N, C-alpha and C positions, 0 to 999 in steps of 0.2 A: 504494499501499500504503500502511495506516494505522501510527502509531508504535507499537512493542511496548508503550510505557507506557500510552498511550490504550486500546489494547484491554485491557489488563491493567485498567486503572481502570474500565473498561465491564462487562467481566465480574464484577469483584469488586461493584461495584452491584448487578448484575443478581442474583447469588447471594444477597448478603446482603440483599438484599429479600425473598426466598424464604424463608430461615431465622430472620431476627429479626423479629421481631413484637412489638407493643406489649404492656405490662403486660395489660391487659383481656382482650385476645386469649389471653395466653399462660395466665392464671388460668383463663379458659374453659375452654381446651383441657384444662388440668392438671385441673380440677374434673371434665368429661366424661370424662377417663382414668382417674381414681381410682374414678369410679362403674362405669364398664363392668370396670374389671378386679378390681373388687370387694375392693381393696386397704384400705378405709376403709368405714364405715358411711355411709347416705346422708345423714343430718344433720351429718356432720362433712367430707366432701369439700371444701367450698368452704374451712372452715378451714384445713385440711391445705395445701390449693393455695396459701392466703397463705404458709404457713410454708415452703414448699418454696422454698429460692434459686434464684434464676434463675440460668441458664448467663450470666455473664460476656461481655460483646459482646467484649471482646478474645479469648475465647476462640473465639468463633465467628470472627472475624478471622482469628485464627491457622490456623485448621484450612482457611480459605477460600485464605490466601497459599499453605499447603502444596498443596493443590490445584492452585493457578495455577502454582506454582513447575514442580509436574511436569506439568502441562499444556504450557508454554513449553519444558521440556527434551525432550519428546517428540513432539509434534505440529509438522508443518511450520508456518510460518507463515501460508501460503497458506490453510489449513485454518483455524486460529483466525481468521483475519480472517473468515472465512465465518459462523464461529459467532458471531462477535461484531457481526455486521450491525446488530443492533437489533432484527430481527423477532421476534415472539410466539414463533414456533417456535423461533428458536435460543436465544433465552434458556429456553425452556423444555427445550430439549435440553443446554444448557451448566449448567442447575439438575441436570439427570438425571446428567450426567455427575459433577458434584460429588456427588451423594448415592452414585451407584458407587462412587466412591474412598474416602469413608467406609465404606463397607460391607468395605473391602480388611482384611484380616487386620492389615496392620500399623497401619492408622489405627484401627483397634477398638482395639489396645493402646495408640495415642497418646492416643485420648480417654478411656480410662481413667485413664490415668497423669495428664494435665491435670486431670480431675475430680477426684481424689485430692489434687491438689498445691492445688487450690481449695478443698479440704473440702466438695466436691461429691459425694462417691463415699463407699459404705459399704453395710456388710450389713446385718444384721437385730440388733435389740438382745437383750437376755435374754428379754423377753416374746414374741420372735418378729416383732415389728413391724417393719416396713422402716424403718430410717433416711431423712431427708429426702434424702440423698445417692444412696441406693438409688433411690428414685422417681425423682429428677432424672435421673438415669443411664438407668434405664429409659422414662423420657417422653421424654428425647432421642431414644431409637433407636423408639420409638413414632411418635414426630412425624416422625421423617425418612421412616419409613415410609411413612406419610400422606401425605405432601408427593410420594413417589414415585408413590402411587396415584393422586393428583390429577391429576399431569402426567402420567401414562399414560391416565386417562380422558379427559382434554383431547385427546390424539395420538389417542386412537378415535373420539372425536365428530367431530373434524376430519376424519379419512378417510372414517368414513362420509358425512358431509356432501358431501366431496369427490366420494365415488364416487356420491351419489344425484344429484349436480348433473352430473356427467360421463357419466350414462346416459341424460339428458334431451335 
């Protein structure tokens, strides 16, 4: 059996890799999000994306650690060891479990509180336009949803390929 700290470090790395992307990818995804949602005019999306403050890496780390704390409190060590085996499928499963954890009512409140504490949350200005914090908050929700969809598509494609190969 692996050491709990090793398992935790592995899972932390797997999840952080999925959710913490470099600045160019973040800007590109945020620009796309702003265009798709119609929150800004076509010509302004890239400029607005540059103005939206990034979620601080320490917030991602805090949320991942909260997930891992709960995981290690509630899941038997043998099962944690299985999910932390380093396989692509189990890495995806760990990431999906994290996303489900973030969608809990408790974590939605926690995320909103943390974003507000870091000045990354907010409503709309007097002219009705979203503050950059509100955009950040909505972007995080959308991005997490997209990661969950990507993980589901990966799983479905693998299941389809497996089914196809097993019938031959």
